[in-house]
N, C-alpha and C positions, 0 to 999 in steps of 0.2 A: 563569570566572576573568577578572578584568580584564586587558586586553591588555598594558598597560604593566607591571603586576605580573608577568605571565608572562614578558615579555621580560627583566625585571630578573633573575628567577630563572634563566632560560636563560644570561644573560651571566655571572652570579656562579658558576654551576655549571661553565661551560666554563673560567673562569679559575681554578678550584680553591678559591674561597672557600667554596663549599658542597660538602660531601663526600657527603652523602646527601640524596636527594629522595624523599619519599613522595608518590605520585601516584595519582590515579584512572585508570581505563582511558581516559577521554576525554583527560586530560592526557598520558598515556603515548603516545597515538597522534599527538598534535599538536605535540610539542615537538621542538626541534632540540638535543638534549642527549645526544650519544654518551657512554657510560660503560663502565667495565670490567666491571661485574656488574649483572645485572637479576634481581630477586627477585620471584617470584609468591607472595604471602603469603595463603594461604586460597583456597578454591574459590569460584566464582561461576557463576551461569547465564550471565553475560555473557562468561565466559572461553571464547571460541570459538577455532577454529583460526586464523581471520583475525586476531583480536585478539592471540592469542599470537605469531604471526609478526611482527606489527607491533611489539609491545612488545619482544620478544626481539631484534629487529633492532637495538636501541639498544646491545646489548652488544658491546664491541670498538671501541676508538677508532682511527681510521685514523692510521697513523704512530706510534702508541704501543703498541698491543697486537697480538700475533700471534693471540691467541684471546680471545674474549669468554666470560664465564661466565654461565650461566643457572641459577638455583637455584629449586627448588620447595619451599615450606613449607606443611605442612598440606593437601596435595593428594594424593589417592589415587594409587597407582601406575597403576591402570587409566586414570584421567583423564589422567595424564602421558603414558602410551603413546599414548592416543588423540590428544592434542594434537600429539605428535611425528610421528605417522604420517598424520594426516588431510590430505586434499587441500584446497587452497584453493578456495573457491566461485568459480564463474564470475562474471565481471563483466558485468552486463547493464544497459542504459540504462533509465531510467524517466521517466515524465512528471514534470517538475520541481516541479509545484505539486500538493499533495494537499489534500483537504478538511480534514484535521486541522491542517495548517499554516495554512490560512486561519483556522480557528477560533482557533488560538493567537495569530495576529497581531491579531485583533479583541480577544482577551482582554488582550494587552499594551497595546493602544491604550486600552482602556476602563479598566483598572486603573491606568494611569499618568495618567489624566485628560487624554488627548490631549497628553501632554508632547512637547516638541520632539524629545527624544532618541528617543522611540518612533516618531514620524512619520519622522524621518530614517532610523532603522533599517529600517523597512518599505519606504520609498522606495529605500533602498540595495539591499535584498534583491530587490525586484521589478524593479530596473534592471540586475541582473547580466547581463552578456552571455551567460553560459553557459545562461541560461534560453531564449535565442533563437538557438541555434547554427544553426538552419536558415533564418534570415533573417526578414524582416518578416512573411511569411505565418505562420510558426510563432508569432511574437509575438501575432498576432491570435487564434490558437487558444488560447494560454495565457490571454489576457485574457477570451475567451469562457468558457473552462473556469472561470476565477475567478468570473465573473458567475453561472454556473449552480450552482457549488458554494455560493455565498452563498444562492442560492435554495433549495437543498437544506437548508442549515442553518436557514433561516427556517421552512420548512415543517415541520421536525421540532422546532421550539420550542427550538433551541439559540442562536438569535440573534433579537434584537428588530428592529423596523423601523429603529431608530436605531443598530443595530450593537452593542448591549450583550449580553454573554453571559447566557443564561437557563438555569434549571433545572439539568440535568446537564451543562452545558458544561464545567465544571471537571473533572469525572470523565472525560468523553470525551477532552478534550485531554490530561489526565494519562496516559491509556492510549494515547498516540499510537503507541507501538511495536507495538500490537496491531491497528491499523487493518487490516481493516474490522470486526473483532469488536467494537470499542468502540462503533460506531454501532448494531450489532445489540443490544448491551446497552442502549443508550439507548432503542431502540424498545420493548424489553420493559418497561423502567422507565416510559416515557411512557404506555404502554397499561395500566399497573397490574397486569401479569401477576405480577411478582415480589412485589408487595404482597399480592395475593390469595393467592398460593401460601404465603407465610410467615404468613398470618393463622391457619393451623391448626397452627402449630409446637407449641403447648401440648398439643393433643389427639392429633396424629398426627406426632410428631417424626421417627420413622424414615422414614415415607413422604415427608415434606416435604424432609428432608435428602437422601434418595436422588434425588428429582426435581430438587432444586436442583443437586446434583452433576452429574446428566446434562445439564442445561441449560448449566451452565458449561463442562462438557467439550466440548459441541458448539460453544460460542462460542470457547473459548480453547485447547482441548486436542486438537482433531481432528488425526489423522495419517493420511495415505493408507496403505493396506495393499496389499501386493502381491497379485496374483491368487492365490487359495487354491483348490486343487482339493479334491475331496471327501475324499481320503485325508489331506490335511493337516488338514482340519477334524476328522475323526474321531480322528486319532492325537494331535494337539497341542492344538487349540482346546478340544474337549469334555473333555479330561482335565485341563485347566488349572483351578486353583482360582480364577483371576482371570477377570474379564469381558474377553475379548480384543477382541471387536467391540462398538463403542459402541451401546447400545440406541437405538431411534428417539427423536427429539425429541418431547416431549409435543405433542398435537394443537393445543392452544390456542397454545402458543409458536410452533409451526410456521406456523400461520395468520397470526399477527402478523408474522413475518419474511417470509412470502410477500407480504403486503400492503405491507410496507416495500419489498421489492424491486420490486414493481409501481409504486409511486410514484416510486422512484428511476429506473426504466426510462423512465417518462414524462418526467421532468425532463431526462434526458440525451438522449433522443430529440429533444426540443424543442431542446436545445443544438445537436445536429448539424444539424437542419433550419435553425435560424436562421443558423448559421455558413455553411452551403452557400448559403443565399439571399443573404447579404450579401457573401461573399468569394470564392466559387468560381463562375466562369462558363465554365470549360472542361469539355466533356463527358467523362465517364469512359469512354473508348473504347479505351484502350491496355492491352495485356496487360502484367501486372506484371513479367514476367521479360524478355521479348524487346523490349518497347516497341512492338510492331507495332500500328498503329491498325486497329481492326475496325469495320465498319459501312458504310453507304451514304454516298456523296458527296452534296454539297448538291444536285446537279442530277438525282438519282435519286428517282423516286417510289416509295418502298418499299411503300406500301399497295397500289399498283396491281399489284405483282408477286406479291402473296399470293393463293393459291387462295381461292375464295369460302368454303370450309368452315373456313378458319382465321381466327381473330380475333386481331388484334395485342394483345400484352400492354401493360398500362398502364405508362407510364414510371415509374421510381422516382427519388426525390430523395436518399434517405438510403442505401439499400442499393446495393451494387455491381450494375450492370446485368448483369454476367456471372453473378452468383448469381441475379439475377431471371429469367434465362432458364429456370430450373427452375420458374417459376411463383410465386416468392416476391414479396411486396409490401413496403411500408414498415411492415408490422406485424410486430413482433418478439416472439418467445416468451420471451426472457430477455435479461439484460444481456450474457451471453456471446455470444448470437446477434447482438446489436447490434455488439459489438466485433469479432467475427470476420468479419462480412459488410459492414461499413460501406464506403462508396465511397472511392476514392483521393482524396488531398488532405486527408483528415481523420485526425489521429492520435488514436486513442481507446484507452487502455490499461485493461483490465479491472481490474487491481489497484488503481487509484486511484479507482474508482467505488464508493461506499459500499454494499456489499451482501454478503450471506452466502448461499451456495447451500445 
């Protein structure tokens, strides 16, 4: 919604000229419009405990109402009870720039024909102080992450060399709220797996639909299951008419996603290596909790003190030297391994790296 239009609605509502405002969830969360009554009309998958608390908090005008009214219309009693009793999710910080955001910015720029308003909007977003709360060093990390996210988009045929969106860029950016599953879907589409699978829809409809459902469930519907002992499996799972545990991903689809993860790991390993080479010149020798510096001083000959039977480990550039003491090198088995064991001075969040385990 246009900012000036939204502000006009807010002022007219507060002054009493507008008695009822019908709003989407986004508007309800972002307006300064206290009211006497809030009505939730109809259920939605986006009506979560957090959205309910935010919107319901508008009910009750300070200085006018002792109580605010919240009305539920066409929402099941079970859903209402769940909303009222649910705990709010924990607030956790995330890396501010995601690959989907970068793709959407390029789409905005391209679709507008490099219009001034689009350029100004992108410059305004990337210059927000909240992106660089940890100072200039964190700004360098954001810019490096931006660079290698663009490299990822180009390698996977979502951006051209000139920055124009390609192929399934529109679909991937439209599914921004499912990241990283949207990039896994793009990998399957790019490699022709779904085209090949659906080519037999006329002769083997049941098999194709079941396989397609399994693939989509792996991409968008996986839910972690609590540890199940054998008694639970025998008494509950095996007696259920439903498929409780998701069947394995088809072999060909699994191989495509593994190759996709391998390429992504190579891209972001290079990102960390480049950032360390260019911006970090302090050795990673301090313990993370105590801050105590570990290692020999400059005037100590460490190699001379080692027994002849011991060979010194090769120094690592990307991996934390404390992890490398166990014999690990700068070769990583997975993106999770990279994020968990990267050296200090580099902020690398697994959730914003496009991959699907």
